[in-house]
Backbone bond lengths (Angstrom), bond angles and torsions (degrees), N, CA, C in turn:
res aa  C-N    CA-C-N  psi(-1)  N-CA   C-N-CA  omega(-1)  CA-C   N-CA-C  phi
1 M - - - 1.469 - - 1.525 109.64 -
2 K 1.338 116.11 123.15 1.458 120.33 177.97 1.534 109.69 -84.02
3 K 1.314 115.40 147.31 1.460 120.94 176.27 1.526 107.55 -125.62
4 I 1.334 114.99 105.97 1.458 121.86 -176.72 1.527 108.28 -102.36
5 T 1.313 116.42 119.03 1.466 120.39 -178.84 1.525 110.23 -113.41
6 I 1.331 115.40 126.16 1.456 121.97 173.11 1.520 106.54 -94.64
7 V 1.315 116.50 117.75 1.459 121.92 -170.99 1.529 109.95 -73.30
8 D 1.317 115.32 122.31 1.462 122.22 -179.37 1.521 109.35 -104.04
9 Y 1.327 116.29 98.63 1.472 121.05 -179.88 1.528 110.82 -117.23
10 G 1.352 115.72 16.02 1.460 120.60 174.84 1.512 115.31 97.54
11 S 1.342 117.98 2.88 1.463 119.12 -178.39 1.518 109.88 -151.83
12 G 1.329 116.17 97.49 1.456 119.11 179.60 1.510 110.94 163.27
13 N 1.316 115.68 157.00 1.459 121.56 -178.18 1.527 108.85 -85.36
14 V 1.334 115.98 67.97 1.460 120.76 -169.20 1.531 112.80 -70.26
15 L 1.319 118.35 -38.62 1.463 120.60 -177.41 1.518 111.54 -67.22
16 S 1.326 116.79 -42.72 1.456 120.81 178.50 1.523 111.07 -62.76
17 A 1.322 116.49 -42.08 1.464 120.48 178.19 1.525 110.81 -64.03
18 Q 1.325 117.16 -42.98 1.463 120.60 179.77 1.529 111.16 -61.16
19 K 1.333 116.47 -45.35 1.472 120.71 -179.93 1.530 110.67 -59.62
20 S 1.331 116.78 -40.28 1.463 120.50 -179.59 1.523 111.12 -65.00
21 F 1.332 116.80 -45.16 1.466 119.75 -179.99 1.528 111.54 -66.72
22 I 1.325 117.68 -37.06 1.467 120.57 177.33 1.530 110.06 -63.31
23 K 1.329 116.83 -43.02 1.474 120.70 179.07 1.527 110.71 -61.68
24 I 1.335 116.61 -44.69 1.462 120.66 -179.35 1.525 111.13 -60.57
25 T 1.321 116.08 -47.13 1.469 119.19 -176.69 1.526 111.35 -65.70
26 K 1.331 116.78 -37.80 1.469 120.09 178.64 1.524 111.22 -69.44
27 D 1.337 116.24 -46.74 1.467 120.66 -176.70 1.523 112.76 -65.94
28 N 1.328 117.02 -26.56 1.469 121.01 -176.06 1.530 113.15 -110.74
29 N 1.342 115.51 13.04 1.472 121.11 178.25 1.529 112.20 52.77
30 I 1.336 114.87 41.48 1.464 120.52 176.01 1.524 108.20 -93.78
31 K 1.305 117.04 122.44 1.460 120.43 178.50 1.526 108.82 -76.07
32 A 1.322 115.29 113.80 1.470 118.93 -175.46 1.518 111.07 -159.50
33 N 1.320 115.61 147.42 1.462 122.61 166.00 1.519 107.59 -101.72
34 V 1.333 116.57 134.06 1.461 121.22 179.45 1.524 108.43 -117.20
35 L 1.328 115.85 110.31 1.458 121.58 -174.74 1.524 111.83 -110.13
36 I 1.328 115.35 153.00 1.464 122.23 162.96 1.525 105.38 -109.89
37 S 1.327 116.67 119.82 1.465 117.41 -174.02 1.524 111.72 -160.94
38 K 1.341 114.92 153.22 1.465 121.30 167.76 1.529 109.69 -120.47
39 N 1.329 114.98 8.01 1.467 120.86 178.36 1.528 109.32 -67.81
40 L 1.318 116.37 127.96 1.467 120.63 -174.36 1.519 112.31 -64.35
41 D 1.328 117.75 -33.99 1.466 120.36 177.73 1.524 111.18 -67.72
42 D 1.337 117.05 -38.74 1.469 120.00 176.33 1.519 110.55 -60.78
43 I 1.331 115.79 -44.40 1.470 120.18 -179.74 1.526 110.34 -65.01
44 K 1.307 116.39 -43.98 1.466 121.90 -178.79 1.525 111.80 -60.29
45 N 1.338 116.46 -36.38 1.465 120.88 -175.20 1.528 113.34 -93.75
46 S 1.325 117.53 6.29 1.461 121.08 -178.84 1.529 111.56 -78.62
47 T 1.335 114.69 154.01 1.467 120.07 170.64 1.526 110.30 -93.89
48 H 1.340 117.25 -28.91 1.465 123.21 -179.40 1.528 108.90 -137.15
49 L 1.334 116.11 140.18 1.467 120.78 175.30 1.522 109.77 -121.09
50 V 1.337 114.54 140.58 1.461 121.36 176.43 1.528 108.00 -123.63
51 L 1.337 115.89 125.77 1.467 121.36 179.43 1.524 108.35 -111.18
52 P 1.341 117.95 98.58 1.462 119.69 176.86 1.522 109.59 -79.98
53 G 1.324 116.03 175.78 1.460 118.66 177.30 1.511 111.16 -175.25
54 Q 1.314 115.66 135.45 1.464 120.33 172.89 1.521 108.56 -148.01
55 G 1.337 114.88 151.77 1.458 119.22 -175.68 1.517 110.67 99.22
56 A 1.311 116.33 -156.81 1.465 121.68 -175.67 1.531 111.59 -78.88
57 F 1.328 115.29 144.63 1.467 122.64 178.47 1.530 111.20 -54.37
58 S 1.349 115.82 -48.98 1.472 120.11 -175.40 1.528 111.37 -64.01
59 T 1.325 117.17 -36.43 1.466 121.02 178.76 1.524 110.42 -65.68
60 C 1.337 115.66 -42.34 1.465 119.65 179.33 1.528 111.28 -65.69
61 M 1.331 116.94 -44.07 1.466 119.59 178.76 1.528 110.74 -62.98
62 S 1.334 117.17 -38.62 1.467 120.58 177.89 1.522 110.83 -63.40
63 G 1.343 116.32 -37.21 1.457 120.35 178.53 1.520 111.94 -60.27
64 I 1.333 116.02 -39.67 1.469 120.37 177.84 1.529 110.11 -70.52
65 K 1.328 116.68 -48.32 1.474 120.64 -176.83 1.529 112.25 -64.41
66 N 1.324 116.78 -31.95 1.462 120.31 -176.95 1.524 113.90 -85.91
67 T 1.329 116.64 -0.28 1.465 121.16 173.84 1.523 107.22 -98.50
68 P 1.329 118.92 107.00 1.468 121.43 -171.98 1.526 113.55 -52.20
69 G 1.331 115.32 125.31 1.459 121.66 174.87 1.517 115.05 81.82
70 L 1.332 118.26 -8.18 1.467 120.27 -172.98 1.520 112.31 -66.78
71 A 1.328 118.17 -48.03 1.469 120.72 -178.21 1.528 110.84 -58.40
72 D 1.325 117.13 -41.70 1.468 120.98 179.76 1.524 111.41 -66.12
73 E 1.326 116.52 -38.70 1.466 120.31 -178.58 1.529 111.05 -70.38
74 L 1.343 116.72 -37.67 1.462 119.97 175.79 1.527 110.76 -63.48
75 Y 1.330 115.97 -41.83 1.468 121.37 178.25 1.529 110.72 -62.57
76 E 1.305 116.44 -44.44 1.466 121.45 178.91 1.532 110.61 -59.69
77 F 1.328 115.92 -44.38 1.463 121.95 -177.38 1.533 111.46 -64.77
78 A 1.336 115.71 -51.84 1.465 120.43 -170.65 1.530 113.79 -86.27
79 I 1.321 116.70 -40.96 1.463 120.04 -172.80 1.532 112.13 -92.50
80 I 1.311 117.26 -43.04 1.466 120.42 -177.66 1.535 111.27 -82.98
81 K 1.324 116.50 -53.14 1.474 120.37 -177.76 1.522 112.82 -83.44
82 K 1.332 116.99 -17.07 1.468 123.35 177.80 1.526 112.62 54.58
83 R 1.324 115.48 49.60 1.459 120.90 175.54 1.532 109.62 -94.04
84 P 1.343 117.66 158.70 1.465 120.88 -175.18 1.534 113.39 -59.82
85 F 1.327 115.48 127.83 1.469 123.02 -175.08 1.519 108.50 -134.66
86 L 1.345 116.42 133.55 1.462 121.29 -179.98 1.524 110.68 -130.74
87 G 1.331 116.70 121.73 1.464 121.76 173.28 1.518 109.83 -100.11
88 I 1.329 116.97 134.39 1.465 122.33 -178.57 1.527 109.94 -115.94
89 C 1.337 116.71 127.46 1.459 124.27 177.71 1.545 110.78 58.56
90 V 1.312 119.36 -114.61 1.472 119.53 177.48 1.527 110.05 -65.49
91 G 1.317 117.18 -25.40 1.466 120.89 173.48 1.514 111.85 -60.82
92 M 1.334 117.01 -32.78 1.468 121.18 172.61 1.523 110.08 -72.19
93 Q 1.335 116.61 -45.32 1.462 120.04 -175.86 1.526 112.40 -61.32
94 M 1.320 116.87 -33.15 1.466 119.94 -179.02 1.527 112.63 -67.98
95 L 1.329 117.74 -12.31 1.468 120.59 176.50 1.527 111.45 -72.18
96 A 1.346 116.94 -15.70 1.465 121.83 -177.82 1.527 111.62 -75.49
97 N 1.336 115.40 171.24 1.468 121.08 177.53 1.520 111.93 -71.52
98 E 1.349 115.62 -38.73 1.456 118.77 -173.27 1.529 110.13 -159.37
99 S 1.327 114.55 164.52 1.456 121.32 177.57 1.514 109.82 -133.52
100 E 1.343 116.10 146.10 1.461 120.56 176.68 1.528 110.87 -103.77
101 E 1.341 117.42 15.70 1.462 120.34 179.28 1.533 110.14 -74.76
102 K 1.326 116.44 115.06 1.465 122.88 178.66 1.531 111.49 53.50
103 G 1.324 115.57 51.97 1.467 120.63 -178.43 1.519 110.82 113.08
104 Q 1.315 116.01 -167.18 1.469 121.80 178.59 1.532 108.45 -110.62
105 H 1.324 115.80 124.97 1.470 119.77 -175.93 1.522 110.05 -136.46
106 K 1.322 115.80 139.92 1.466 121.08 178.87 1.521 110.63 -82.34
107 G 1.352 114.36 140.04 1.456 120.73 174.38 1.513 110.91 -102.75
108 L 1.321 116.41 -165.40 1.466 121.19 -179.95 1.529 111.45 -72.19
109 G 1.343 117.00 -29.36 1.457 120.79 176.80 1.516 114.46 74.75
110 W 1.306 118.22 27.31 1.471 121.37 -178.97 1.517 112.39 -83.38
111 I 1.334 116.88 -30.09 1.469 121.88 176.79 1.527 107.07 -128.18
112 E 1.340 115.86 124.26 1.464 121.01 -173.58 1.524 111.70 -59.55
113 G 1.333 115.84 123.49 1.449 119.03 178.18 1.513 112.21 168.95
114 R 1.323 113.68 175.56 1.462 121.36 -176.88 1.528 108.73 -136.69
115 I 1.325 116.69 140.58 1.460 121.62 178.01 1.526 109.00 -90.26
116 K 1.341 115.12 122.64 1.460 120.99 -175.33 1.525 110.29 -126.82
117 S 1.317 115.82 158.47 1.460 122.07 178.92 1.526 110.49 -74.09
118 I 1.324 116.58 138.36 1.460 120.23 172.81 1.531 107.92 -63.30
119 P 1.345 118.18 125.68 1.475 119.70 -179.82 1.524 110.77 -58.80
120 N 1.320 116.10 132.88 1.467 120.49 -177.10 1.529 110.22 -86.82
121 K 1.329 114.96 84.84 1.468 120.92 178.15 1.529 108.23 -97.26
122 N 1.330 114.92 63.17 1.470 121.40 -175.03 1.527 111.65 57.22
123 L 1.326 115.37 31.94 1.460 121.38 178.27 1.519 109.86 -97.05
124 K 1.301 115.42 149.09 1.463 119.59 173.57 1.527 108.80 -77.83
125 L 1.314 115.48 126.57 1.466 121.11 177.46 1.525 109.11 -123.80
126 P 1.323 119.12 140.75 1.463 124.74 2.51 1.529 113.21 -67.23
127 H 1.331 114.26 156.22 1.465 121.74 170.90 1.523 105.95 -68.25
128 M 1.321 115.72 107.79 1.462 120.25 -172.49 1.524 110.25 -130.47
129 G 1.313 116.50 127.34 1.451 120.98 177.03 1.521 111.77 125.18
130 W 1.324 114.46 -166.24 1.465 121.39 -175.05 1.521 110.83 -84.55
131 N 1.331 115.33 138.79 1.455 120.96 177.09 1.526 108.82 -153.02
132 T 1.339 113.98 158.01 1.463 119.73 -174.46 1.524 111.81 -80.55
133 V 1.302 115.23 132.51 1.467 123.09 173.26 1.529 106.83 -105.75
134 K 1.324 115.37 118.78 1.468 121.00 -174.94 1.529 110.36 -111.28
135 P 1.341 118.19 114.37 1.466 120.10 177.60 1.529 110.74 -63.62
136 I 1.324 116.51 138.43 1.459 120.46 175.38 1.529 111.30 -119.75
137 K 1.330 115.04 2.93 1.461 120.39 -179.54 1.522 107.73 -149.00
138 N 1.320 116.70 138.22 1.461 119.74 179.34 1.517 110.53 -66.25
139 D 1.325 114.97 125.59 1.460 120.46 178.37 1.524 108.40 -157.22
140 N 1.327 116.23 145.63 1.462 120.52 -176.88 1.529 113.10 -68.87
141 L 1.345 117.60 -15.92 1.463 119.42 -177.35 1.525 111.23 -68.60
142 I 1.335 116.59 -40.88 1.471 121.00 -178.39 1.526 107.92 -142.38
143 E 1.340 115.77 129.90 1.463 119.94 -172.73 1.523 113.40 -106.17
144 T 1.339 117.68 -33.46 1.461 120.68 -176.79 1.527 110.23 -136.16
145 S 1.327 116.01 161.42 1.466 120.89 175.87 1.523 110.36 -65.06
146 D 1.331 115.84 140.65 1.454 120.55 176.69 1.522 108.29 -160.69
147 D 1.329 116.01 170.54 1.456 121.04 -179.44 1.529 110.97 -95.25
148 Y 1.335 115.06 137.91 1.459 121.99 179.17 1.521 108.85 -133.72
149 Y 1.326 116.16 164.39 1.462 121.36 -173.67 1.529 111.42 -96.29
150 F 1.337 115.62 124.28 1.466 123.00 -176.89 1.532 111.27 -113.70
151 V 1.335 115.90 147.42 1.474 122.85 165.58 1.535 106.58 -147.86
152 H 1.346 117.27 99.19 1.475 119.45 -179.19 1.513 110.78 -166.51
153 S 1.336 115.77 158.00 1.465 122.52 174.89 1.526 111.67 -119.94
154 Y 1.321 116.63 -5.69 1.466 122.48 -178.10 1.517 109.29 -125.02
155 Y 1.329 115.89 155.59 1.463 120.04 -178.00 1.528 110.35 -135.35
156 F 1.324 115.77 162.99 1.463 123.88 -177.86 1.534 108.26 -91.96
157 E 1.335 116.15 109.62 1.462 120.41 173.65 1.526 107.83 -87.42
158 C 1.323 115.48 104.62 1.467 121.78 -172.80 1.527 110.19 -82.01
159 R 1.322 117.20 133.76 1.472 120.40 -178.68 1.528 111.50 -81.45
160 N 1.320 116.75 -32.27 1.465 120.89 -177.38 1.528 110.06 -112.31
161 K 1.337 115.79 120.73 1.460 120.01 -176.15 1.521 112.72 -60.77
162 E 1.324 116.31 -28.09 1.478 118.42 -178.21 1.528 112.09 -66.91
163 N 1.333 117.51 -15.47 1.465 121.03 178.00 1.531 113.06 -89.83
164 I 1.333 117.48 -4.53 1.472 121.39 -179.94 1.521 108.99 -91.04
165 L 1.330 116.69 114.81 1.464 121.43 -179.54 1.514 112.63 -98.79
166 A 1.339 117.87 -29.06 1.470 120.88 -179.23 1.519 109.58 -155.12
167 E 1.335 114.51 155.59 1.465 120.81 -179.92 1.524 110.58 -130.86
168 T 1.333 114.91 160.43 1.459 122.86 178.32 1.526 108.68 -137.36
169 Q 1.319 116.46 145.09 1.461 121.83 -179.61 1.533 109.99 -100.11
170 Y 1.337 115.64 121.24 1.472 121.10 169.78 1.520 107.39 -153.20
171 G 1.322 116.33 86.42 1.460 121.22 -172.10 1.511 111.15 79.58
172 I 1.308 116.34 -48.47 1.466 124.01 174.36 1.530 108.17 -129.69
173 N 1.323 115.86 164.62 1.462 120.02 167.73 1.523 107.37 -82.12
174 F 1.322 117.49 116.21 1.459 119.18 178.18 1.531 110.27 -119.11
175 T 1.310 115.66 158.01 1.459 121.51 179.66 1.520 109.76 -73.99
176 S 1.323 116.08 122.61 1.471 119.79 179.84 1.524 113.19 -109.08
177 I 1.339 117.74 -15.51 1.472 121.16 170.25 1.523 108.23 -138.49
178 I 1.326 115.59 130.71 1.463 121.27 173.80 1.525 109.13 -116.30
179 G 1.323 115.17 157.04 1.456 119.13 178.17 1.509 111.80 -156.91
180 K 1.301 115.34 142.88 1.465 121.56 175.87 1.524 107.26 -151.66
181 E 1.348 114.93 106.22 1.464 121.22 -177.81 1.529 109.97 55.50
182 N 1.316 118.16 -111.93 1.474 123.02 -176.37 1.528 113.52 -90.18
183 I 1.335 116.83 -2.57 1.479 121.04 -172.80 1.527 109.89 -105.28
184 Y 1.345 115.01 128.66 1.462 121.28 177.89 1.531 109.71 -126.36
185 G 1.322 114.85 153.77 1.458 120.45 172.15 1.515 109.61 -143.36
186 V 1.331 116.70 138.38 1.463 121.67 177.37 1.525 108.60 -125.00
187 Q 1.342 116.64 133.63 1.457 120.72 -178.09 1.528 112.15 -76.80
188 F 1.318 116.20 -25.65 1.465 122.22 -178.69 1.534 110.24 -89.07
189 H 1.335 115.07 -177.65 1.463 121.18 179.31 1.525 109.72 -110.24
190 P 1.328 118.04 96.72 1.474 119.41 179.44 1.527 112.31 -62.50
191 E 1.334 116.83 -29.73 1.469 120.31 -179.23 1.526 112.04 -70.39
192 K 1.345 116.85 -10.56 1.470 121.45 177.95 1.527 111.02 -115.79
193 S 1.326 116.86 13.09 1.468 121.61 -169.69 1.520 114.18 -112.68
194 S 1.325 116.85 38.07 1.460 122.18 172.43 1.539 111.34 56.58
195 S 1.333 116.34 -153.18 1.469 120.78 -172.70 1.522 112.66 -66.37
196 Q 1.353 117.70 -33.14 1.461 119.69 -179.89 1.530 111.15 -67.98
197 G 1.339 116.18 -34.13 1.465 119.42 176.18 1.513 111.31 -67.22
198 L 1.331 116.42 -41.95 1.466 120.56 177.76 1.518 110.54 -63.92
199 N 1.335 116.61 -37.82 1.459 119.91 179.34 1.525 111.19 -64.68
200 L 1.335 116.79 -39.35 1.469 120.08 176.80 1.523 110.98 -62.01
201 L 1.330 116.97 -42.66 1.463 120.38 178.91 1.534 110.33 -65.31
202 K 1.330 116.68 -37.19 1.471 120.04 176.68 1.522 110.48 -61.95
203 N 1.341 116.06 -43.00 1.463 119.91 177.75 1.524 111.46 -61.13
204 F 1.350 115.94 -37.22 1.470 119.55 177.45 1.539 110.35 -63.98
205 I 1.316 117.55 -42.68 1.469 120.87 179.92 1.534 110.17 -61.03
206 N 1.323 115.16 -38.38 1.473 119.80 -174.75 1.527 113.44 -84.55
């Protein structure tokens, strides 16, 4: 029995993510409990963790830091135990070392990189809507190019090319999926990305 926990730290589209995972498990006959929780025991006993995020980077990081024991438990789960972990949108960005959004802010530092503003080359910001995600490295999470739903003004500048799994074009080529061993991050919202988004989440479960 899989136990998928969507981390509730006060900033993220947790209900939408939960509904998507419940649909996937039912449609594919996957035995799983899908929880929304910030309880440390729930996180400790999970097989998969999902870290959503929306809003400002600093607000999201504060939400994690201000929940007693949460940052340590996430580190234990992903870095020490190496269990499957997925960051969505700002949840992906927080995996970086630092962010330049509205000042300088430290991230979790699990995947080397920096969060930077999308250059404004007469582009509408935030980058909102459907755009193509193109895999540049073979990985079971995503197999072919497809369109996914984005809402963001900042992107993950990855320091190590081996951590870049897919890219998207919007003024610049930016990293839209990162990966390192058991840890994944997606800049888009798979829970809002129709059947291809659900398929990506299914691949994460498996």
